[in-house]
C-alpha positions in Angstrom: 177.5 262.0 119.2 174.6 261.5 117.7 175.5 257.8 115.7 176.6 257.0 118.9 173.5 257.7 121.0 171.3 256.6 117.8 173.4 253.4 118.1 173.3 252.5 121.8 169.5 253.6 121.8 169.0 250.9 119.6 170.5 248.2 121.0 169.1 248.8 124.5 165.9 247.8 123.2 167.0 243.9 122.7 169.0 244.1 125.9 165.7 245.0 127.7 163.5 242.2 125.8 166.2 239.8 126.9 166.2 241.0 130.5 162.6 241.1 130.7 162.3 237.3 129.6 165.4 236.1 131.8 163.5 237.3 134.7 159.8 236.1 134.0 161.3 233.1 132.6 164.8 231.0 134.0 164.6 233.1 137.7 160.7 232.9 137.7 160.5 236.5 139.5 156.5 237.0 140.7 154.8 239.3 140.1 155.4 241.4 143.6 159.3 241.2 142.9 160.9 244.4 142.8 162.9 243.3 139.7 159.9 242.3 137.9 158.6 245.7 138.5 162.3 247.5 137.5 162.5 246.1 134.4 158.8 246.2 133.6 159.4 250.2 134.1 162.5 250.4 132.6 160.8 248.7 129.5 157.8 251.4 129.6 160.3 254.4 129.5 162.0 253.2 127.1 159.3 252.3 124.7 157.8 255.7 125.7 161.0 257.3 124.9 161.6 255.7 121.5 158.2 256.3 120.5 158.2 259.9 121.6 161.6 259.9 119.2 160.5 258.4 116.3 156.9 260.0 116.9 158.8 263.1 116.9 161.3 262.4 113.6 157.9 261.7 111.7 156.2 264.5 112.1 159.5 266.4 111.2 159.7 264.1 108.3 155.7 265.0 107.2 156.2 268.5 107.8 159.3 268.7 105.6 157.7 267.0 103.1 154.6 268.9 103.3 157.3 272.1 103.1 158.4 270.5 100.0 162.3 270.9 100.9 164.9 269.4 99.5 165.3 265.5 100.2 162.3 264.8 101.9 160.8 262.9 99.6 163.2 260.5 99.4 163.6 260.0 103.5 160.1 259.6 103.7 160.6 256.9 101.5 163.4 254.6 102.5 161.9 255.3 106.0 158.3 253.7 104.7 160.7 251.0 103.3 162.8 250.4 106.3 159.5 250.3 108.6 157.8 248.0 106.4 160.7 245.6 106.5 161.2 245.8 110.2 157.0 245.4 110.8 155.8 242.8 108.6 158.2 239.4 109.5 157.1 241.0 113.3 154.0 240.7 112.6 153.7 237.7 110.9 156.1 235.9 114.0 153.3 237.6 116.3 150.4 235.4 114.9 152.3 232.2 114.7 153.6 232.7 118.3 150.2 233.4 119.4 148.6 230.0 118.0 151.4 228.1 119.1 151.0 229.5 122.6 147.3 228.8 122.2 147.8 224.9 121.2 150.3 224.3 123.9 147.8 225.7 126.9 145.0 223.5 125.2 147.6 220.7 126.3 148.2 222.0 129.7 144.2 221.7 130.5 143.6 218.8 129.5 140.3 216.8 131.0 143.5 214.1 131.9 146.1 216.7 133.7 143.1 217.7 135.4 141.8 214.3 136.4 145.2 213.5 137.9 145.6 216.7 139.3 142.4 216.1 141.4 142.9 212.2 142.3 146.7 213.2 144.1 144.4 215.7 146.4 142.1 213.5 147.1 144.4 210.7 148.4 146.4 213.1 150.2 143.4 214.7 151.6 142.0 211.4 152.9 145.2 210.3 154.4 145.5 213.8 156.5 141.8 212.9 157.2 142.1 209.3 158.7 145.2 210.9 160.9 142.6 213.2 162.3 139.9 211.3 162.8 141.8 208.5 164.7 143.8 211.3 166.8 139.8 212.9 167.9 139.1 209.6 168.5 141.9 208.4 170.7 142.0 212.0 172.7 138.4 212.0 173.3 138.9 208.5 174.9 141.7 209.3 176.7 140.4 212.5 177.9 136.8 210.5 178.9 138.5 208.1 181.0 140.9 210.6 182.8 137.4 212.4 184.0 135.6 209.6 184.6 138.5 208.2 187.2 138.3 211.7 189.1 134.8 211.9 189.3 135.5 208.2 191.2 138.3 209.1 193.1 137.5 213.1 194.0 140.9 213.6 195.8 142.9 212.2 193.0 147.2 213.4 193.0 149.3 214.2 190.3 151.0 210.7 190.9 147.9 208.5 190.6 146.8 210.9 187.7 150.3 209.8 185.8 149.2 206.2 186.7 146.1 207.0 185.1 147.9 208.1 182.0 150.1 205.3 181.5 146.9 202.8 182.4 144.9 205.0 179.8 147.6 204.9 177.0 147.9 201.1 177.0 143.7 201.1 177.1 144.0 203.3 173.6 143.8 201.0 170.5 145.6 203.2 168.3 148.1 204.1 170.7 149.4 207.4 171.4 153.3 208.3 171.5 153.2 211.2 174.2 150.6 212.4 177.0 150.6 214.9 179.2 148.2 216.3 181.9 149.2 220.5 181.8 147.9 223.5 183.8 146.3 226.6 182.0 150.4 228.1 181.4 151.3 225.0 179.8 153.5 223.6 182.8 153.5 219.5 182.8 151.4 218.2 185.7 151.6 214.7 184.8 152.9 212.9 182.0 152.2 209.3 180.8 154.4 206.4 179.3 157.6 207.3 177.0 156.5 210.9 177.3 159.5 212.6 178.1 160.5 216.3 179.2 163.1 216.8 176.1 160.2 215.8 173.5 157.7 218.3 175.3 156.7 221.2 172.8 154.2 223.7 174.7 151.5 224.5 173.4 150.9 228.2 172.4 148.8 230.6 174.4 146.3 231.1 171.7 146.1 226.9 171.5 145.0 226.5 175.3 142.4 229.6 174.9 140.6 227.7 171.9 140.8 224.3 174.3 139.7 226.7 177.6 136.3 227.2 175.3 135.7 223.2 174.9 137.2 223.2 171.6 139.5 220.1 170.5 142.5 221.8 168.9 144.6 219.7 166.6 148.0 220.9 165.9 150.2 220.1 163.2 153.7 219.7 162.9 155.1 218.0 159.8 158.7 218.7 160.3 158.7 216.7 163.6 156.4 213.8 162.3 153.7 214.9 164.7 149.9 215.3 165.3 149.0 217.0 168.1 145.7 217.2 170.1 144.4 219.7 173.5 141.6 218.9 174.9 140.6 220.6 178.4 139.8 217.9 181.3 136.3 218.7 182.5 136.2 216.5 186.0 140.0 218.7 186.8 140.2 222.2 187.8 142.7 224.1 185.1 143.7 220.8 183.6 144.5 219.8 179.5 145.3 216.6 178.2 148.0 217.0 175.6 148.8 213.8 173.6 150.5 213.6 170.3 150.6 210.7 167.8 153.6 209.6 165.2 152.6 210.9 161.4 154.3 210.6 158.0 155.3 214.2 157.8 156.7 214.1 154.2 153.6 212.7 153.0 151.3 215.4 154.6 153.8 218.3 153.7 153.1 216.8 150.2 149.5 217.2 150.7 149.9 221.1 151.2 152.5 221.1 148.3 149.5 219.5 146.0 146.8 221.8 147.4 149.1 224.8 146.7 149.5 223.2 143.2 145.9 222.4 142.3 145.2 226.0 143.7 147.6 227.3 141.5 146.6 224.7 138.6 142.6 225.5 138.9 143.6 229.4 139.2 145.8 229.1 135.5 142.6 227.7 134.3 140.2 230.1 135.3 143.0 232.8 134.2 143.2 231.0 131.2 142.0 233.7 128.5 143.6 236.4 130.9 147.0 234.3 130.5 146.9 234.1 127.0 146.0 237.7 126.7 149.1 238.6 129.0 151.3 236.5 127.2 150.5 238.5 123.7 150.5 241.7 125.8 154.1 240.8 127.1 155.2 239.7 123.6 153.4 242.6 122.0 155.5 244.6 124.1 158.6 243.0 123.3 157.5 243.2 119.3 156.4 246.9 120.0 160.3 247.5 121.3 162.0 245.5 118.7 160.3 247.4 115.6 160.1 251.1 117.5 164.2 250.0 117.6 164.0 249.1 114.1 162.6 252.1 113.1 164.4 254.0 114.7 167.2 252.4 113.1 165.9 252.9 109.8 165.0 256.6 110.4 168.5 256.8 111.0 170.3 254.9 107.9 167.4 256.3 105.9 169.0 259.9 106.9 172.2 259.0 106.1 171.2 258.1 103.1 169.2 260.9 102.6 170.6 263.3 103.9 173.7 264.1 101.3 170.6 263.9 98.6 168.7 266.2 100.6 171.6 268.7 100.6 172.5 268.5 97.1 168.6 269.4 96.3 168.4 272.1 98.7 171.8 273.8 97.3 170.5 273.5 93.8 167.4 275.1 94.8 169.5 277.8 96.2 171.8 277.9 92.9 168.5 278.0 91.0 167.6 281.1 93.0 171.1 282.8 92.7 172.9 282.0 95.6 175.8 280.4 93.9 178.0 280.8 97.0 176.4 277.3 98.5 178.4 274.8 99.6 177.6 271.1 100.7 178.9 269.2 103.6 181.2 266.5 101.6 180.9 263.1 103.0 183.8 261.0 103.6 184.9 258.4 101.5 185.1 257.8 97.3 181.1 256.8 96.6 179.4 257.9 94.0 177.6 260.3 96.9 180.6 262.0 98.1 182.2 262.2 95.1 178.8 264.1 93.9 179.4 266.6 96.5 182.8 267.1 96.0 181.6 268.0 92.3 178.8 270.1 93.2 181.4 272.3 95.8 183.6 272.9 92.8 180.9 274.0 90.1 179.3 276.3 92.7 183.1 277.7 93.2 183.6 278.2 89.8 180.1 279.6 89.1 180.8 282.0 91.9 183.9 283.7 90.5 182.2 283.8 87.2 179.1 285.8 88.5 181.7 288.1 90.8 183.4 288.7 87.6 180.2 289.8 85.8 179.0 291.8 88.8 182.0 294.1 88.9 181.9 294.5 85.5 178.0 295.4 85.6 178.6 297.5 88.6 181.0 299.9 86.6 178.5 299.8 83.9 175.8 300.9 86.3 178.1 303.1 88.1 178.6 305.0 84.9 175.2 305.6 83.6 174.0 306.6 87.2 176.4 309.5 86.5 175.2 310.4 83.1 171.8 309.8 84.4 172.4 311.8 87.7 174.4 314.5 85.6 171.4 314.4 82.9 168.9 314.5 85.3 170.4 317.6 87.5 170.6 319.8 84.5 168.2 322.4 83.9 168.2 322.0 80.4 166.1 319.5 78.7 167.5 316.4 77.0 165.7 313.6 74.8 167.6 310.6 73.3 166.3 308.6 70.1 167.1 306.0 68.1 168.2 305.3 64.5 164.4 305.4 63.7 163.4 308.3 65.6 161.8 306.9 68.7 162.4 308.1 72.4 164.6 306.0 74.6 165.8 308.3 77.0 164.2 311.6 78.5 165.7 313.3 81.9 163.6 315.2 84.2 163.9 318.7 82.7 162.4 317.3 79.2 159.9 315.6 81.1 158.9 319.1 83.1 159.3 321.2 80.5 157.6 318.8 77.3 154.4 317.3 80.0 156.0 314.3 79.1 155.2 310.5 80.5 158.0 308.7 81.1 156.2 305.2 80.6 153.7 306.4 78.4 155.9 308.3 76.0 158.9 305.7 75.8 159.7 304.5 72.2 157.1 306.7 70.8 158.0 308.4 67.4 159.3 312.1 68.3 156.8 313.5 65.9 153.9 312.0 68.1 155.2 313.0 70.9 156.8 316.3 70.4 154.6 317.5 67.3 156.6 321.3 67.5 159.8 319.5 66.9 159.3 317.5 64.2 159.8 320.3 61.3 163.6 320.5 63.0 164.0 317.3 63.5 162.9 316.1 59.9 165.2 318.9 58.3 167.9 317.4 60.4 167.3 313.9 59.1 167.3 315.2 55.3 170.2 318.1 55.1 173.7 317.2 55.4 175.0 318.6 58.3 175.0 316.6 61.7 173.2 319.7 64.1 170.3 321.9 63.5 169.3 324.6 65.8 166.2 326.9 66.1 163.6 328.4 68.4 160.6 326.9 68.8 157.7 327.9 70.6 155.6 325.3 72.5 152.2 325.3 74.5 151.6 323.2 77.6 149.4 323.3 80.1 148.4 326.6 79.0 151.6 328.3 78.9 153.3 329.4 76.0 157.1 328.9 76.3 160.0 330.0 74.2 162.5 326.8 73.6 165.9 327.3 72.0 166.0 323.4 70.5 169.6 322.1 69.4 169.5 318.7 67.5 172.7 316.5 66.6 173.5 312.9 65.1 175.0 310.4 67.3 177.3 308.0 65.7 179.5 304.9 66.6 182.7 304.3 66.5 182.5 303.1 63.2 180.8 306.4 62.0 177.4 304.6 61.5 174.2 306.4 63.0 172.9 305.2 66.2 170.2 307.7 67.2 169.9 311.3 67.7 170.3 313.7 70.9 167.7 316.6 71.5 168.8 319.4 73.6 166.6 322.0 74.8 166.2 324.9 77.2 163.5 327.7 78.2 164.4 330.5 76.9 161.1 331.9 77.5 162.4 334.2 80.9 165.7 335.3 79.3 163.7 336.6 76.1 161.2 338.6 78.1 164.3 340.0 79.8 166.2 340.7 76.5 162.7 342.4 75.9 162.3 344.7 79.2 165.4 345.8 78.6 165.2 347.1 75.1 161.8 348.6 76.3 163.8 350.2 79.0 166.1 351.6 76.7 162.6 352.9 74.4 161.3 354.1 77.2 164.5 356.2 78.4 164.8 357.5 74.5 161.1 358.3 74.9 161.4 360.4 78.0 164.5 361.8 76.6 163.4 362.6 72.8 159.9 363.3 73.3 158.7 364.8 76.8 160.6 368.1 76.3 159.1 369.2 73.4 155.5 368.6 74.6 155.7 371.7 76.6 156.6 374.0 74.0 154.0 372.4 71.6 151.0 372.8 74.2 151.8 376.3 75.0 152.0 377.5 71.2 148.7 375.8 70.4 147.2 377.9 73.6 148.7 381.1 71.5 147.3 380.0 68.7 144.1 380.1 70.0 144.5 383.3 72.0 146.0 385.1 69.6 144.2 383.7 66.0 141.2 383.2 67.3 139.6 387.0 66.9 141.2 387.3 63.4 139.4 384.3 61.8 135.9 385.5 62.8 133.5 382.8 61.8 136.2 380.0 61.5 137.3 380.6 65.3 135.0 377.8 66.5 137.2 375.6 64.1 140.0 377.0 65.3 139.2 376.2 69.2 138.2 372.7 68.2 141.8 372.0 66.6 143.8 373.2 69.2 141.5 371.4 72.2 142.5 368.2 69.8 146.2 369.4 70.0 146.1 370.3 73.8 144.4 366.8 74.5 146.0 364.5 72.8 149.8 366.7 74.2 148.6 365.6 77.1 147.7 361.9 76.5 151.4 362.0 75.2 152.4 363.2 78.2 150.9 360.9 80.4 152.1 357.9 78.3 155.8 359.0 78.5 155.2 359.7 82.2 154.3 355.7 82.6 157.1 355.1 80.5 159.5 357.2 82.8 158.3 355.7 85.8 158.8 351.9 84.3 162.5 353.1 82.7 163.3 354.5 86.2 161.7 352.7 88.7 162.9 354.9 92.1 164.4 352.9 95.1 161.4 351.5 97.5 162.0 353.3 100.9 161.5 350.7 103.2 159.9 350.7 106.9 157.8 349.4 109.0 154.2 349.0 108.3 151.1 346.7 108.7 150.9 345.2 105.5 147.6 343.8 106.4 145.4 347.7 107.0 147.6 348.5 103.4 145.2 345.6 102.2 142.2 346.7 104.0 142.8 350.1 102.3 143.4 348.7 98.9 140.5 346.7 99.4 138.2 349.7 100.7 139.6 352.2 98.3 138.2 349.9 95.5 135.0 348.5 97.1 132.3 349.7 94.1 134.4 350.4 91.6 134.9 347.0 90.2 132.3 347.1 87.4 129.3 345.8 89.5 131.7 342.5 90.8 131.4 341.7 94.7 135.1 342.5 96.2 134.9 339.5 98.8 138.3 340.1 101.5 139.8 337.6 103.5 143.0 339.9 105.1 144.1 339.2 109.0 142.9 341.2 111.8 146.2 341.3 113.4 148.6 343.6 112.6 151.5 342.0 110.1 154.6 344.6 110.5 157.2 344.4 107.5 159.7 346.1 105.9 158.3 347.8 102.8 158.3 350.4 100.8 154.0 351.5 101.4 153.0 353.7 98.2 154.5 351.2 96.0 152.7 348.2 97.7 149.9 350.5 97.3 149.9 350.9 93.7 150.8 347.3 92.5 148.1 345.8 95.2 145.3 348.6 93.7 146.6 347.5 90.2 146.0 344.0 90.4 142.5 344.3 91.9 141.7 346.7 89.1 142.8 344.3 86.5 140.4 341.9 88.5 137.9 344.2 88.0 138.5 345.0 84.3 139.1 341.0 83.3 135.3 340.8 84.6 134.2 344.0 82.9 135.6 342.4 79.2 133.6 338.8 79.9 130.7 341.4 80.5 131.5 342.9 77.2 131.6 339.8 75.4 128.7 337.8 76.8 128.5 336.5 80.2 127.1 332.9 80.7 123.5 333.0 82.3 123.5 333.6 86.2 126.6 334.8 86.2 127.9 336.8 89.3 130.9 338.4 88.9 133.6 338.3 91.9 137.0 339.1 93.5 138.3 337.8 96.2 141.5 339.2 97.8 143.3 336.6 100.4 146.5 337.2 102.5 148.1 335.0 104.5 151.2 335.1 106.8 153.2 331.7 107.0 156.6 331.9 108.3 159.2 334.1 106.7 156.5 334.5 104.0 153.8 336.3 103.5 151.1 335.1 99.8 148.4 337.6 98.8 146.3 336.4 96.2 143.9 338.1 93.8 141.3 336.1 91.9 138.7 336.6 89.7 135.7 334.8 87.6 136.7 337.2 85.1 137.7 336.6 81.2 140.8 334.5 82.2 144.1 334.4 80.7 145.4 334.3 77.4 147.3 331.4 76.2 150.8 333.3 76.0 151.3 334.4 79.5 154.5 335.4 79.8 154.3 338.1 77.2 151.7 339.8 79.8 154.7 341.2 81.7 156.4 343.1 78.6 155.4 346.5 78.1 152.5 347.5 76.3 151.3 344.3 75.7 147.4 344.0 76.6 144.5 342.2 76.4 142.1 345.5 76.8 141.6 348.0 73.8 142.2 350.6 76.1 145.1 349.6 77.9 148.4 350.7 77.7 150.1 347.7 78.8 152.7 349.4 81.3 150.4 348.2 84.6 151.9 344.4 85.2 155.0 345.1 84.1 155.3 347.9 86.7 153.6 346.0 89.2 156.3 342.7 89.0 159.1 345.2 88.8 157.9 346.2 92.2 157.3 343.2 93.8 161.0 342.0 92.2 162.2 345.4 94.0 161.0 343.8 97.0 162.8 340.9 96.8 159.2 339.1 95.9 157.9 337.3 92.9 154.7 337.4 91.2 152.8 334.8 89.3 149.9 334.8 87.2 147.8 331.5 86.7 144.2 329.7 86.4 142.1 330.8 89.5 140.0 327.8 90.7 136.5 327.8 89.9 134.1 329.8 91.9 131.0 328.2 92.6 128.7 327.8 90.0 131.1 329.3 87.0 131.9 326.9 84.3 135.3 328.3 83.5 138.5 329.5 85.8 139.6 333.2 86.0 142.9 334.3 86.6 144.8 334.6 89.8 147.4 336.9 90.7 149.9 335.5 93.6 152.6 337.9 95.3 155.0 335.9 97.8 156.9 338.3 99.9 160.0 337.8 101.6 159.1 339.0 105.7 161.9 340.8 106.2 163.0 341.5 110.0 161.5 345.0 111.1 164.2 348.0 111.9 162.7 348.0 115.9 162.9 343.4 115.4 166.9 344.1 114.4 167.4 346.9 116.7 166.3 344.4 119.7 168.5 341.6 118.0 171.7 343.8 117.7 171.3 345.2 121.5 170.9 341.7 123.0 173.6 340.3 120.8 175.5 343.3 122.4 174.7 342.5 125.5 175.4 338.9 125.5 178.9 340.1 124.2 179.3 342.3 127.1 178.3 339.6 129.4 
């Protein structure tokens, strides 16, 4: 359809040019003719339509060239070539035609032609003027004769007027063909010799009106070979003399034609430049129409030549970008371009099938890799893959977290540099004969000392060659701590059973010895008193230690009741106010009640113990030498968010040791006077309530240069008994309904 419309549009240009030439030339239509106007309008519409299409196509080609689309350069080059082929001959012909027309017009408007035209016009005008002058003289002579006769005989009749006309005709020297006397309506009143009624041509009312004013009216009738005159008879009332003379009408018609020709010639001579301009303009219009038609045809041909090449170039770009499924339209025929398109499609089909096979294989490999990564990333144990040279090439998320590694920076680093603690075990594995090495290693990261159970194994290929190593490790810090806690619990039970029972007899025996033997020793009674006091005092201290171990070994079940935890916190803060070795206690507690189901005594004991520990940390820093300007401070805060309550107790004291996990083990303390059972008991109380206790570095206080300790308690906000009863009642009511 597009090709047919293009060919039709191109063929319409020469058709319009020929039609315009025919109307202007052989048909000789004037400028006012409708046919010329229609054909010129059609030419204008065709020119504008074709110019718009050509400009649109050229703009599209230029835009495609700027966008560097495939085939645009070749398309533009072919179009320029076709346009040049069409434009250069047309311009040359236009120059030659302009010169030819100018030379031809010079011959038309020469002095000889101008003289011939002027002489012809003068001869024709002289002949007409002669007849006009003779008729004027004859008419005036006959009218004067009639007026004179009327004045001589006033009562003259129409019959007598007829006789006068006949006599007057004979007296006129050149003779008149017809003579009539008519009234103001044109009716004949008298007629002269050879003046017949059937030859009478009645004058018009306009001629009669002109004659009534005294004018001699000359009437030209070249078709009847007559030259008539109408004159008013002054001596008569409402009478006019109407005469005619024989003339050669052909000659006088030729005079009119000569005048028209001379006028046209003079007009053409006056508008000679405009004629040349109009001719050039018409020719230019024809030339533009033909040029545009040729350019449009050139665009069509160039597009047909460049389109397959552009498709192949664009398809090649897409193939280069990775789109192997692209196919080009195969042109009909057996030439090289059509063959190139078919071969290109065959190549892309083969490449696409090969890529699909590769993608399928890669997909299977990627699925296996993702499964492997997912499994290793989900396990809690850390896994590190090493190459044969001992460099890290794989780390799962647990390994990154436990060893504080960086996935990008530590990748391809030597294991001894990334994790120095593993270097000894790795060297033992490489230097030994075994395939596996295992050891518990302590690692310090981010201020925490953790116990890792590390297991290293060699990784070999199917042929038995060494490919690398696998390092698997797990955090056993909590496990070791739990084992120690269990051991301490067993020790506490044994101490409570084996030591506590003999303490009372020992104390009683010492008191009896003091009472019985003090009077007998005399002067040595003071020494006996002192010794027995030491025995009683040390027995009391030992009883207190045994009681603490008993509490740790047999923690009673919490007696859970609904209590206002905010009030318990305020009471604990009020109890410790002023008892923190000079530290300022800053509470941040909610004013509204926070009802929680808990054991008030145990929670109060835990919170009080943590606040006392914060005060003792401040005291330890002061004993070791606090920095200048040090302002001891302990902060207690509580937040209730949803179903969880968070209690934070922070200080700016001496801070936490590196091995923080052992702080919750019995008999582990950083203070000389401490027993090491406070934190284990607090942790056990919190865990009995379903919560957690974490010790971390506190945020820096204002003006502080080092971080203190932060104890964070997280308690679940369990349903209170009253709320549980209401919910059960609501559920029961709903069931009944």
